[in-house]
C-alpha positions in Angstrom: -6.9 10.4 14.3 -7.2 6.8 13.2 -9.8 4.5 14.8 -7.5 1.6 14.1 -4.1 1.4 15.7 -1.4 2.1 13.1 1.2 -0.7 13.0 4.8 0.3 12.5 7.5 -1.8 10.9 9.8 -1.0 13.7 7.4 -2.1 16.5 8.9 -5.2 18.1 5.4 -6.2 19.3 3.9 -6.1 15.8 3.1 -9.3 14.0 6.3 -10.5 12.2 4.5 -10.8 8.8 3.1 -7.3 9.1 6.6 -6.0 9.9 8.1 -7.8 7.0 5.5 -6.6 4.5 5.7 -3.0 5.8 9.5 -3.0 5.5 9.1 -4.3 1.9 6.7 -1.5 1.0 9.0 1.1 2.5 12.0 -0.4 0.5 10.0 -0.5 -2.7 8.9 3.1 -2.3 12.4 4.3 -1.3 11.2 5.7 2.0 11.6 4.7 5.6 8.1 5.9 6.5 5.2 3.4 6.2 2.2 5.0 4.5 -0.8 5.0 6.9 -3.1 3.0 4.7 -0.6 0.1 4.9 -0.1 0.6 8.6 -3.9 0.4 9.2 -4.3 -2.7 7.1 -1.3 -4.3 8.9 -3.7 -5.0 11.8 -4.6 -8.0 9.6 -1.2 -9.1 8.2 -2.5 -11.6 5.6 -4.8 -8.9 4.2 -1.9 -6.5 4.0 0.2 -9.1 2.2 -2.6 -9.7 -0.3 -3.2 -6.0 -0.8 0.5 -5.4 -1.6 0.6 -8.5 -3.9 -2.5 -7.2 -5.8 -1.1 -3.6 -6.0 2.2 -5.0 -7.4 0.4 -6.8 -10.2 -1.8 -3.9 -11.0 1.0 -1.3 -10.9 4.0 -3.1 -12.2 3.0 -6.4 -13.9 0.8 -5.2 -16.7 1.1 -4.3 -20.4 0.3 -0.6 -20.1 2.8 2.2 -20.5 3.3 4.5 -17.6 1.3 7.2 -19.4 -1.6 4.8 -20.0 -1.5 3.6 -16.4 -1.7 7.2 -15.2 -4.5 8.0 -17.5 -6.5 5.1 -16.1 -5.8 6.3 -12.5 -6.9 9.8 -13.4 -10.0 8.6 -15.2 -11.0 6.5 -12.2 -10.4 9.5 -9.9 -12.5 11.9 -11.9 -15.3 9.3 -12.4 -15.4 8.7 -8.6 -15.2 12.4 -7.9 -12.0 12.0 -5.8 -10.8 15.3 -4.4 -7.2 14.3 -3.9 
């Protein structure tokens, strides 16, 4: 259970910016479900917006090939002993 309320893109009471960003994330991912990390950060809509902008630059707007990008992610996960 989350300690923060999870904002939903279809919640009419949610901040309009949060709803807009969450809908954009879902569209970019090709899913109608909002990932929980984004839903939690949506409690602060500007932080969510900046997080998505940063992720877009890191993931899509770089000079690495997809294989290089995946290797960087895996290396960081192993270094940080991530178990997921």
